DOKOL-493004 format. One record per residue: residue in one letter; x, y, z of N, C-alpha, C, O, CB in turn. Coordinates in Angstrom, 3 decimals, decimal comma, m for minus. Glycine has a CB too. Layout:
BEGIN
rest; n_u; n_v; n_w; ca_u; ca_v; ca_w; c_u; c_v; c_w; o_u; o_v; o_w; cb_u; cb_v; cb_w
A; X; Y; Z; X; Y; Z; X; Y; Z; X; Y; Z; X; Y; Z
...
This chain:
BEGIN
rest; n_u; n_v; n_w; ca_u; ca_v; ca_w; c_u; c_v; c_w; o_u; o_v; o_w; cb_u; cb_v; cb_w
M; 90,226; 147,269; 104,908; 91,370; 146,898; 105,715; 91,668; 145,418; 105,495; 90,765; 144,583; 105,539; 91,117; 147,201; 107,213
M; 92,940; 145,100; 105,259; 93,352; 143,733; 105,003; 93,674; 143,008; 106,299; 94,348; 143,548; 107,176; 94,554; 143,709; 104,075
K; 93,184; 141,780; 106,410; 93,517; 140,954; 107,563; 94,888; 140,326; 107,328; 95,402; 140,352; 106,210; 92,431; 139,857; 107,807
N; 95,479; 139,763; 108,382; 96,806; 139,160; 108,259; 96,838; 138,046; 107,224; 97,795; 137,950; 106,455; 97,257; 138,621; 109,599
G; 95,808; 137,202; 107,189; 95,757; 136,114; 106,220; 95,700; 136,633; 104,795; 96,360; 136,095; 103,907; 94,563; 135,225; 106,491
D; 94,904; 137,688; 104,572; 94,802; 138,284; 103,243; 96,120; 138,917; 102,835; 96,526; 138,820; 101,676; 93,681; 139,326; 103,203
K; 96,787; 139,559; 103,773; 98,067; 140,202; 103,493; 99,111; 139,150; 103,111; 99,877; 139,338; 102,166; 98,543; 141,021; 104,715
F; 99,133; 138,042; 103,856; 100,071; 136,966; 103,554; 99,811; 136,401; 102,168; 100,742; 136,214; 101,385; 99,977; 135,857; 104,604
L; 98,537; 136,126; 101,859; 98,184; 135,558; 100,565; 98,564; 136,505; 99,434; 99,077; 136,068; 98,404; 96,689; 135,244; 100,510
N; 98,319; 137,781; 99,616; 98,657; 138,778; 98,611; 100,167; 138,792; 98,359; 100,603; 138,803; 97,208; 98,172; 140,171; 99,051
R; 100,961; 138,790; 99,427; 102,423; 138,796; 99,285; 102,915; 137,500; 98,643; 103,830; 137,516; 97,819; 103,097; 138,994; 100,658
F; 102,302; 136,378; 99,026; 102,686; 135,088; 98,464; 102,412; 135,048; 96,964; 103,252; 134,586; 96,192; 101,936; 133,950; 99,171
M; 101,247; 135,528; 96,549; 100,891; 135,518; 95,131; 101,821; 136,414; 94,322; 102,184; 136,073; 93,197; 99,441; 135,964; 94,944
H; 102,208; 137,550; 94,881; 103,160; 138,423; 94,191; 104,512; 137,735; 94,055; 105,166; 137,853; 93,019; 103,316; 139,759; 94,942
A; 104,935; 137,017; 95,093; 106,220; 136,312; 95,048; 106,201; 135,214; 93,989; 107,175; 135,051; 93,254; 106,555; 135,712; 96,426
T; 105,106; 134,457; 93,901; 105,040; 133,397; 92,895; 104,951; 133,980; 91,488; 105,460; 133,388; 90,536; 103,839; 132,481; 93,162
E; 104,312; 135,125; 91,356; 104,246; 135,787; 90,049; 105,640; 136,216; 89,606; 106,001; 136,065; 88,439; 103,300; 137,010; 90,099
K; 106,422; 136,749; 90,542; 107,799; 137,141; 90,219; 108,641; 135,922; 89,869; 109,460; 135,978; 88,952; 108,435; 137,899; 91,395
A; 108,448; 134,821; 90,591; 109,197; 133,596; 90,300; 108,860; 133,072; 88,909; 109,738; 132,575; 88,205; 108,901; 132,519; 91,355
Q; 107,597; 133,178; 88,509; 107,204; 132,728; 87,178; 107,878; 133,576; 86,105; 108,277; 133,055; 85,063; 105,676; 132,781; 87,020
K; 108,006; 134,872; 86,348; 108,667; 135,744; 85,374; 110,141; 135,389; 85,229; 110,700; 135,491; 84,137; 108,520; 137,213; 85,784
V; 110,774; 134,973; 86,326; 112,198; 134,630; 86,289; 112,414; 133,226; 85,732; 113,247; 133,034; 84,846; 112,810; 134,737; 87,690
F; 111,669; 132,241; 86,243; 111,909; 130,840; 85,904; 110,963; 130,281; 84,848; 111,185; 129,179; 84,346; 111,806; 130,011; 87,134
G; 109,918; 131,016; 84,506; 108,940; 130,523; 83,549; 107,831; 129,756; 84,253; 107,916; 129,502; 85,454; 109,613; 129,637; 82,506
P; 106,790; 129,388; 83,511; 105,667; 128,680; 84,122; 106,075; 127,277; 84,579; 107,050; 126,709; 84,086; 104,498; 128,593; 83,136
A; 105,323; 126,738; 85,515; 105,591; 125,388; 86,015; 105,359; 124,376; 84,902; 104,397; 124,483; 84,141; 104,699; 125,061; 87,241
D; 106,247; 123,395; 84,815; 106,117; 122,337; 83,820; 105,423; 121,158; 84,476; 106,023; 120,447; 85,282; 107,505; 121,920; 83,240
R; 104,181; 120,954; 84,139; 103,404; 119,890; 84,767; 103,452; 118,594; 83,978; 103,125; 117,537; 84,519; 101,972; 120,328; 84,934
G; 103,845; 118,644; 82,728; 103,877; 117,436; 81,916; 102,480; 116,917; 81,630; 101,491; 117,624; 81,826; 104,695; 116,364; 82,602
D; 102,407; 115,692; 81,170; 101,125; 115,066; 80,852; 100,556; 114,433; 82,114; 101,105; 113,451; 82,614; 101,281; 114,004; 79,723
M; 99,467; 114,982; 82,632; 98,895; 114,522; 83,891; 98,198; 113,166; 83,766; 97,869; 112,554; 84,782; 97,918; 115,548; 84,408
S; 97,966; 112,684; 82,544; 97,293; 111,392; 82,375; 98,267; 110,217; 82,465; 97,842; 109,067; 82,575; 96,566; 111,354; 81,037
I; 99,569; 110,500; 82,418; 100,581; 109,444; 82,501; 100,976; 109,254; 83,960; 101,286; 110,229; 84,644; 101,830; 109,789; 81,627
P; 100,971; 107,998; 84,456; 101,382; 107,782; 85,848; 102,860; 108,102; 86,051; 103,671; 107,963; 85,135; 101,100; 106,335; 86,267
V; 103,190; 108,526; 87,249; 104,571; 108,866; 87,574; 105,360; 107,575; 87,741; 104,940; 106,673; 88,466; 104,649; 109,741; 88,864
A; 106,496; 107,488; 87,073; 107,361; 106,312; 87,199; 108,420; 106,611; 88,250; 109,252; 107,502; 88,078; 108,020; 105,934; 85,826
H; 108,377; 105,857; 89,331; 109,353; 106,036; 90,407; 110,316; 104,864; 90,367; 109,900; 103,713; 90,496; 108,656; 106,145; 91,807
H; 111,591; 105,145; 90,190; 112,605; 104,104; 90,122; 113,405; 104,106; 91,409; 113,891; 105,151; 91,842; 113,530; 104,304; 88,901
H; 113,544; 102,936; 92,024; 114,294; 102,810; 93,271; 115,783; 102,717; 92,979; 116,206; 102,035; 92,045; 113,825; 101,578; 94,070
D; 116,565; 103,411; 93,787; 118,011; 103,256; 93,693; 118,460; 102,226; 94,731; 117,632; 101,677; 95,457; 118,739; 104,623; 93,905
D; 119,762; 101,964; 94,803; 120,279; 100,932; 95,708; 119,976; 101,236; 97,164; 119,684; 100,321; 97,934; 121,774; 100,780; 95,525
L; 120,038; 102,505; 97,560; 119,767; 102,875; 98,942; 118,313; 102,580; 99,308; 118,039; 102,052; 100,386; 120,082; 104,359; 99,169
E; 117,392; 102,914; 98,422; 115,978; 102,631; 98,680; 115,719; 101,127; 98,738; 114,965; 100,654; 99,588; 115,098; 103,275; 97,597
E; 116,341; 100,386; 97,841; 116,181; 98,928; 97,849; 116,682; 98,342; 99,161; 116,052; 97,445; 99,721; 116,931; 98,291; 96,664
S; 117,811; 98,842; 99,653; 118,373; 98,377; 100,916; 117,421; 98,682; 102,068; 117,193; 97,829; 102,927; 119,743; 99,026; 101,169
G; 116,868; 99,885; 102,092; 115,923; 100,273; 103,135; 114,663; 99,431; 103,105; 114,163; 99,027; 104,156; 115,564; 101,730; 102,995
Q; 114,141; 99,160; 101,918; 112,944; 98,325; 101,794; 113,211; 96,905; 102,287; 112,347; 96,288; 102,910; 112,462; 98,293; 100,337
E; 114,409; 96,389; 102,006; 114,762; 95,040; 102,454; 114,823; 94,995; 103,976; 114,365; 94,030; 104,587; 116,114; 94,596; 101,847
Q; 115,387; 96,035; 104,594; 115,477; 96,091; 106,051; 114,085; 96,191; 106,680; 113,809; 95,539; 107,687; 116,344; 97,284; 106,489
L; 113,215; 97,003; 106,090; 111,867; 97,182; 106,631; 110,978; 95,961; 106,414; 109,964; 95,805; 107,093; 111,220; 98,396; 106,004
S; 111,347; 95,104; 105,481; 110,519; 93,924; 105,213; 110,534; 92,943; 106,379; 109,714; 92,025; 106,414; 110,997; 93,224; 103,946
H; 111,442; 93,113; 107,331; 111,528; 92,237; 108,496; 110,598; 92,695; 109,624; 110,589; 92,089; 110,695; 112,966; 92,180; 108,999
Y; 109,820; 93,752; 109,398; 108,941; 94,301; 110,436; 107,503; 94,342; 109,945; 107,248; 94,483; 108,749; 109,401; 95,711; 110,853
E; 106,563; 94,218; 110,881; 105,140; 94,384; 110,596; 104,654; 95,639; 111,301; 104,994; 95,871; 112,461; 104,318; 93,134; 111,047
Q; 103,864; 96,450; 110,610; 103,327; 97,668; 111,205; 101,969; 97,363; 111,818; 101,145; 96,674; 111,217; 103,215; 98,804; 110,151
H; 101,745; 97,883; 113,020; 100,479; 97,698; 113,728; 99,957; 99,055; 114,184; 100,714; 100,020; 114,291; 100,651; 96,739; 114,942
T; 98,665; 99,116; 114,449; 98,035; 100,320; 114,982; 97,226; 99,915; 116,204; 96,419; 98,987; 116,140; 97,132; 101,026; 113,908
D; 97,441; 100,616; 117,329; 96,686; 100,276; 118,537; 95,318; 100,956; 118,522; 94,982; 101,670; 117,576; 97,473; 100,685; 119,802
S; 94,534; 100,732; 119,572; 93,164; 101,243; 119,620; 93,095; 102,768; 119,667; 92,056; 103,353; 119,358; 92,451; 100,673; 120,818
E; 94,203; 103,416; 120,054; 94,231; 104,881; 120,102; 94,798; 105,498; 118,826; 94,922; 106,719; 118,728; 95,048; 105,342; 121,293
G; 95,138; 104,666; 117,857; 95,634; 105,171; 116,586; 97,140; 105,329; 116,507; 97,650; 105,856; 115,518; 95,008; 106,465; 116,303
H; 97,874; 104,881; 117,535; 99,332; 104,963; 117,506; 99,893; 103,822; 116,658; 99,402; 102,695; 116,709; 99,916; 104,915; 118,944
H; 100,912; 104,128; 115,890; 101,547; 103,130; 115,032; 102,824; 102,629; 115,687; 103,560; 103,387; 116,318; 101,848; 103,714; 113,633
Y; 103,067; 101,342; 115,525; 104,314; 100,761; 116,011; 104,658; 99,565; 115,131; 103,816; 99,063; 114,387; 104,199; 100,341; 117,514
A; 105,900; 99,121; 115,226; 106,354; 98,003; 114,406; 106,889; 96,900; 115,295; 107,466; 97,149; 116,354; 107,431; 98,457; 113,402
E; 106,685; 95,682; 114,844; 107,227; 94,513; 115,526; 107,992; 93,686; 114,508; 107,605; 93,576; 113,345; 106,099; 93,671; 116,204
R; 109,093; 93,107; 114,980; 109,865; 92,235; 114,104; 109,013; 91,010; 113,766; 108,373; 90,435; 114,648; 111,218; 91,816; 114,772
K; 109,004; 90,612; 112,494; 108,235; 89,452; 112,068; 108,822; 88,203; 112,703; 110,036; 88,078; 112,860; 108,220; 89,329; 110,525
S; 107,944; 87,286; 113,063; 108,417; 86,030; 113,648; 109,073; 85,194; 112,556; 108,605; 85,156; 111,418; 107,247; 85,244; 114,320
E; 110,147; 84,535; 112,916; 110,881; 83,715; 111,950; 110,347; 82,295; 112,012; 110,875; 81,446; 112,732; 112,416; 83,743; 112,230
A; 109,299; 82,052; 111,250; 108,679; 80,722; 111,265; 108,978; 79,978; 109,992; 108,539; 78,840; 109,824; 107,172; 80,826; 111,460
């Protein structure tokens, strides 16, 4: 008798097998080459805006940001 987790995994594996037949195997490329991520203008703008804040973590593990002091 198959448990729910086994049934899900079985159906998932069949679905990925069908997807491989339609789209072909996954193209992983050369795993030894680092991924080159290029920023576009929107990302550059966001990074510039975030550069005015400092991230902190309190004793309970919550994260928050404070505007950097203009010294």
